[in-house]
VEXDREN-2710 file (C-alpha; in Angstrom, 1 decimal):
% VEXDREN-2710
k/r/px/py/pz
1/MET/0.1/0.0/0.0
2/ASN/1.4/3.3/-1.0
3/ILE/0.7/6.2/1.2
4/SER/1.6/9.4/-0.5
5/SER/-0.7/11.8/1.3
6/PHE/-3.1/12.1/4.4
7/ASP/-6.1/11.4/2.1
8/ASP/-4.5/8.2/1.0
9/LEU/-4.3/7.0/4.6
10/LEU/-7.9/7.9/5.2
11/CYS/-8.9/5.9/2.1
12/ALA/-6.9/3.0/3.0
13/ALA/-8.4/3.0/6.7
14/ARG/-11.9/3.2/5.3
15/GLU/-11.3/0.2/2.9
16/GLN/-10.1/-2.2/5.6
17/SER/-12.3/-5.1/6.2
18/GLU/-12.4/-4.5/10.0
19/PRO/-13.2/-1.1/11.6
20/GLN/-10.1/1.1/12.1
21/ARG/-9.1/3.8/14.9
22/LEU/-6.5/6.0/13.7
23/LEU/-4.0/7.0/16.5
24/PHE/-2.3/10.3/16.3
25/VAL/0.6/11.6/18.4
26/PHE/1.7/15.2/17.8
27/ALA/5.2/16.1/18.4
28/ASN/7.8/18.7/18.3
29/ALA/11.6/18.7/18.1
30/ALA/13.5/20.0/21.2
31/LEU/17.2/20.2/21.8
32/PRO/18.6/18.4/24.9
33/ASP/20.0/20.6/27.6
34/ASP/23.3/18.7/27.2
35/SER/23.7/19.4/23.4
36/THR/26.9/20.5/21.8
37/SER/27.5/23.7/20.0
38/GLU/27.4/21.6/16.7
39/GLN/24.0/20.2/17.6
40/ARG/22.5/23.6/18.5
41/ALA/23.8/24.9/15.1
42/ARG/22.1/22.0/13.2
43/PHE/19.0/22.3/15.3
44/GLU/18.8/26.2/14.5
45/ALA/19.2/25.3/10.7
46/GLY/16.1/22.9/11.0
47/GLN/17.9/19.6/11.6
48/GLY/18.2/17.3/14.4
49/GLY/16.9/17.3/18.0
50/ALA/14.8/14.9/19.9
51/LEU/11.2/14.4/19.2
52/THR/8.9/15.1/22.1
53/PRO/5.4/14.1/22.0
54/LEU/3.0/16.8/23.0
55/MET/-0.5/15.4/22.7
56/SER/-2.4/12.5/21.2
57/VAL/-5.9/11.7/20.0
58/ASP/-7.7/8.7/18.4
59/LYS/-10.3/8.9/15.9
60/ILE/-12.3/6.7/13.7
61/PRO/-11.9/7.3/10.0
62/GLU/-15.4/8.8/9.6
63/GLU/-14.7/11.5/12.2
64/LEU/-12.0/12.9/9.9
65/GLY/-12.8/15.2/7.0
66/THR/-9.4/16.7/6.0
67/PHE/-6.0/17.1/7.4
68/SER/-6.8/20.9/7.8
69/ALA/-9.7/20.1/10.0
70/LEU/-7.2/17.7/12.1
71/VAL/-4.8/20.6/12.3
72/GLU/-7.4/23.3/13.2
73/GLU/-8.6/20.9/16.2
74/SER/-5.0/20.5/17.2
75/HIS/-4.9/24.3/17.9
76/GLN/-7.5/24.0/20.5
77/PHE/-4.9/22.5/22.8
78/GLY/-2.3/25.4/22.4
79/GLN/0.6/23.0/21.7
80/ASP/2.7/24.1/18.7
81/TRP/3.7/20.8/17.0
82/ALA/5.9/20.0/13.9
83/ILE/5.0/16.4/13.2
84/VAL/2.2/14.0/13.6
85/PHE/2.8/10.5/13.8
86/VAL/-0.1/8.1/12.8
87/ALA/-0.9/4.6/13.2
88/SER/-3.8/2.4/12.8
89/LEU/-5.5/0.2/15.3
90/SER/-7.6/-2.6/13.9
91/GLY/-10.9/-3.9/15.2
92/ARG/-11.9/-7.6/15.4
93/ASP/-15.0/-9.6/14.4
94/GLY/-16.6/-6.3/12.9
95/ARG/-16.3/-4.3/16.1
96/ALA/-14.1/-1.4/16.3
97/PRO/-11.3/-1.2/19.0
98/THR/-12.5/0.1/22.3
99/ASN/-11.5/3.3/23.9
100/GLU/-9.2/1.4/26.3
101/GLU/-7.4/-0.4/23.5
102/ALA/-6.9/3.0/21.8
103/ASP/-5.7/4.5/25.0
104/ARG/-3.2/1.6/25.7
105/SER/-1.9/1.9/22.0
106/LEU/-1.4/5.6/22.2
107/GLN/0.7/5.2/25.3
108/ARG/2.8/2.5/23.5
109/MET/3.2/5.1/20.7
110/ILE/4.2/7.7/22.8
111/GLU/6.9/5.6/24.6
112/SER/8.1/4.4/21.3
113/ILE/8.5/7.9/19.9
114/LYS/10.3/9.0/23.2
115/ALA/12.7/6.0/22.6
116/GLY/13.4/6.9/19.0
117/SER/11.7/3.9/17.7
118/ILE/9.3/5.4/15.1
119/GLY/9.5/2.9/12.0
120/SER/6.0/1.6/12.3
121/PHE/4.3/5.0/12.3
122/ILE/3.6/7.2/9.4
123/PRO/4.8/11.0/10.0
124/PHE/3.0/13.9/8.4
125/ASP/4.2/17.5/8.5
126/ARG/1.9/20.5/9.2
127/ARG/0.8/20.3/5.4
128/GLY/-0.3/16.6/5.5
129/GLU/2.6/15.5/3.6
130/PRO/4.2/12.2/4.6
131/VAL/7.9/13.0/6.0
132/LEU/10.9/10.7/5.6
133/LEU/12.9/10.9/8.8
134/ALA/16.5/9.8/8.8
END
């Protein structure tokens, strides 16, 4: 499956045979206190830093219209974010994942992001474009 936009992600989630919940963790890059002058210079140039999860939410695909609407909703929380990581949680036997399952999965996502283990998530920038993180 090729996800080249947020709309592709929504379409893919809606086409699954089992109900889905999309999990979102909004993050920003921060510079650790013990960073070197080289790291500071790279950070000021828009590179490097550590990803810091700021907030999270889960939604069923039908609750989402556009990426712009998701961005607008995120402004309600007053957190300036740079990237949003997305994962999908699949239901079973025609039932959507419960709130508790979504909460547990969001907590695992947050811990994974803090640990730098982001390979199983799709990152999007503020425009809704997929991001390739190195």
